[in-house]
C-alpha positions in Angstrom: 0.0 0.1 0.1 2.8 2.5 0.9 4.8 1.5 -2.2 1.7 2.2 -4.3 1.2 5.8 -2.9 5.0 6.6 -3.3 4.8 5.6 -7.0 1.6 7.6 -7.3 3.2 10.7 -5.7 6.3 10.4 -8.1 4.1 10.2 -11.1 2.1 13.3 -10.1 5.2 15.2 -9.5 6.3 14.6 -13.1 3.0 15.3 -14.8 0.7 17.6 -13.0 1.2 21.2 -13.8 2.9 20.7 -17.2 1.7 23.2 -20.0 -0.8 21.9 -22.6 1.3 22.3 -25.8 -0.8 20.4 -28.2 -0.6 19.6 -31.9 -3.7 21.7 -32.4 -6.5 22.6 -30.1 -6.4 20.6 -26.8 -9.5 18.5 -26.2 -10.6 18.5 -22.6 -11.5 15.1 -21.0 -13.7 16.7 -18.4 -16.8 14.5 -18.0 -17.8 11.0 -17.1 -16.5 8.2 -19.3 -17.2 4.6 -19.9 -13.8 3.1 -20.1 -13.6 -0.4 -21.6 -10.6 -2.4 -20.6 -9.3 -4.5 -23.5 -7.2 -7.6 -23.8 -7.5 -10.4 -21.3 -8.4 -8.0 -18.5 -11.8 -7.4 -19.9 -13.1 -4.8 -17.5 -15.6 -1.9 -17.3 -14.5 1.3 -15.5 -16.6 4.5 -15.2 -14.1 7.5 -14.7 -15.0 10.9 -14.1 -12.4 13.7 -15.0 -13.2 17.0 -13.1 -12.3 20.7 -13.8 -10.1 20.8 -10.7 -7.8 18.2 -12.3 -9.0 15.2 -10.1 -10.1 11.9 -11.5 -12.3 9.4 -9.7 -14.1 6.2 -10.7 -15.2 2.6 -10.1 -15.8 -0.7 -11.8 -15.0 -4.4 -12.2 -12.1 -6.2 -14.1 -11.9 -9.7 -15.1 -8.6 -10.7 -13.5 -9.3 -9.1 -10.0 -11.8 -10.2 -7.3 -13.8 -7.3 -6.0 -15.2 -4.0 -6.8 -12.6 -1.3 -8.0 -12.7 2.3 -6.8 -10.1 4.8 -8.0 -8.9 8.3 -7.2 -6.1 10.6 -8.3 -5.2 13.6 -10.5 -5.0 14.2 -14.4 -3.1 16.9 -16.5 -2.0 17.3 -20.1 1.5 16.5 -21.4 3.6 18.6 -23.7 1.8 17.1 -26.6 -1.7 18.0 -25.4 -2.6 14.2 -24.5 -4.2 13.4 -21.3 -2.0 11.9 -18.4 -3.4 10.7 -15.2 -1.9 9.2 -11.9 -4.4 7.3 -9.6 -4.8 4.5 -7.2 -7.2 1.6 -7.9 -8.4 0.1 -4.5 -10.0 -3.3 -4.1 -10.8 -4.6 -0.6 -8.7 -2.1 1.0 -5.6 -2.8 -1.1 -4.4 0.0 -3.4 -2.4 -0.2 -6.6 -1.0 2.8 -8.4 -1.5 3.3 -12.2 -0.5 6.1 -14.7 -2.7 6.6 -17.7 -1.7 8.0 -21.0 -4.8 8.8 -23.3 -5.0 10.3 -26.7 -8.2 12.2 -27.3 -9.7 11.2 -30.6 -12.7 13.6 -30.2 -14.7 15.2 -27.5 -16.5 11.9 -26.9 -13.7 9.2 -27.6 -10.2 8.4 -26.4 -7.8 5.6 -26.6 -5.2 5.0 -23.7 -2.8 2.7 -21.9 -2.6 2.2 -18.2 0.6 1.1 -16.5 0.5 -0.2 -12.9 2.9 -1.6 -10.4 1.6 -5.1 -11.1 0.8 -4.8 -14.8 -1.1 -2.7 -17.2 -3.9 -2.6 -19.7 -5.1 -0.9 -23.0 -8.4 0.9 -22.9 -10.8 2.9 -24.8 -13.2 5.6 -23.4 -16.5 6.9 -24.7 -19.4 9.0 -23.4 -22.5 7.0 -24.0 -25.9 8.5 -23.3 -27.8 5.4 -21.9 -27.3 2.0 -20.3 -29.3 -1.2 -20.0 -31.4 -1.8 -16.8 -30.5 -5.2 -15.2 -32.6 -4.7 -12.1 -35.1 -7.4 -11.1 -35.2 -11.0 -10.3 -32.9 -13.6 -12.0 -32.5 -17.4 -12.1 -29.0 -18.8 -13.0 -27.4 -22.1 -13.7 -23.7 -22.0 -13.1 -21.2 -24.7 -14.3 -18.3 -25.2 -12.0 -15.8 -28.1 -12.2 -18.3 -30.2 -14.0 -21.1 -29.6 -11.6 -24.1 -27.4 -11.7 -25.0 -24.7 -9.1 -28.6 -23.3 -9.3 -29.0 -19.7 -8.1 -31.7 -17.1 -7.8 -30.9 -13.4 -7.0 -32.2 -9.9 -7.1 -30.3 -7.1 -8.9 -31.0 -3.6 -7.5 -29.6 -0.4 -9.1 -26.8 1.0 -6.8 -27.6 4.5 -5.3 -23.9 5.4 -5.4 -22.6 4.0 -8.6 -24.6 4.6 -11.8 -24.5 1.4 -14.1 -23.8 -0.9 -11.2 -26.3 -3.3 -9.7 -26.1 -4.8 -6.3 -26.8 -8.6 -6.1 -28.2 -10.6 -3.3 -29.5 -14.2 -3.5 -29.0 -17.8 -2.7 -27.9 -21.0 -4.4 -27.8 -24.7 -4.1 -25.0 -27.1 -5.1 -25.1 -30.9 -5.0 -23.9 -30.8 -1.3 -25.0 -27.5 0.4 -27.0 -24.3 0.1 -25.2 -21.0 0.1 -25.7 -17.2 0.0 -24.8 -15.0 -3.0 -23.7 -11.4 -3.0 -21.8 -9.0 -5.2 -22.1 -6.4 -7.9 -22.6 -6.3 -11.6 -21.7 -3.5 -13.9 -23.0 -3.2 -17.5 -21.7 -1.0 -20.5 -23.8 0.8 -23.1 -22.9 -1.9 -25.6 -24.4 -4.6 -23.3 -21.0 -5.8 -22.0 -21.0 -7.1 -18.4 -18.6 -7.7 -15.6 -19.5 -9.2 -12.3 -17.9 -9.7 -8.8 -19.8 -12.3 -7.0 -19.3 -14.0 -3.7 -20.6 -17.4 -2.7 -20.5 -18.0 1.0 -20.9 -21.7 2.2 -21.1 -21.5 6.0 -18.0 -19.7 7.0 -16.2 -20.1 3.8 -16.5 -17.5 0.9 -15.5 -18.1 -2.8 -14.8 -14.9 -4.7 -15.4 -15.0 -8.3 -15.0 -12.6 -11.2 -16.8 -12.9 -14.6 -17.3 -11.1 -17.8 -19.7 -11.5 -20.7 -22.8 -10.1 -22.3 -26.4 -9.0 -21.5 -28.8 -10.2 -24.3 -31.8 -7.8 -24.2 -33.9 -10.2 -26.3 -34.9 -12.7 -23.6 -33.3 -10.8 -20.8 -30.3 -13.1 -20.5 -26.8 -12.9 -19.0 -24.0 -15.0 -20.4 -21.0 -14.9 -18.2 -17.6 -16.7 -18.0 -14.9 -16.5 -15.5 -13.2 -18.1 -12.5 -13.2 -18.0 -8.6 -10.4 -17.6 -6.3 -9.9 -21.3 -6.0 -8.9 -21.5 -9.6 -12.3 -23.1 -10.7 -13.7 -22.2 -14.1 -17.1 -20.8 -14.1 -19.8 -20.6 -16.9 -23.2 -18.9 -16.0 -26.4 -18.3 -17.7 -29.0 -16.3 -16.0 -32.5 -15.3 -17.1 -35.2 -13.0 -15.8 
C-alpha cells in the first residue's frame, strides 16, 4: 500500500502542472467516461475527469476479485494528451496506475494504463444510456463439471450509476449458500460481475465477464473463482 502511494506521488510530480502544448486545439477530458478495458483484463470502469484536475471512478475487471474504486489527478502532457496518476483500490488494497490517453474527439479516447503489477489498454466513450438489469434472476452455473442453481435480485446502486447490487441464494449438490456482489454493464451490453458465494464460514470470490442479451433478458458470463475453478453462468429474468 505504501509503495503504491510513493509511485503515485512520483508520477504526479512529473506530470501535474505541465503546460498543454498540443498539436492543435487541446480536447478536454472533463466529464464521465465509460472506459472499456481491453485484452484479457476485460473490464469496465466509469471514470470522471473533473475541472479541478482530479479523477475518480469505479468498476470491475476480469482478473481481480472485488469492486474497484479509483482516485487521483490528471493533466495534459507537452503534446496535449491526457495523463493521469491514480490508485485503484480493491478490498482495501491500493495499486498505483499511470494513464496516457489520446483524445480522438470530445467523446472518444484511446489509452494505456501502467501499474505496479501490470497494465492494460483501454478505450473511453461518453454514452447516453445504459441497460437496466434490475429485477429477479434465475441462474445455472457450471463449476468443475457440476451445476449450481441460483436465484438473485439485482438492484440499481444508489452510489454508482450502471452498477447493480446482487443478493441471493444458491444450491450445490452438497449444500446451500448465499450469494452477494455487484454487476456493472456498459452501453454496448457488455457485463462484468464480482460475485461471492458463502458456504457457512467459507466464501469463494469470483470474477466474470460476458454479455447481456436484451432479447430474452439473458446474462451470459464466463470467469473463475479464487480457487482456480472455471465458471460458466447463464441467468434469465
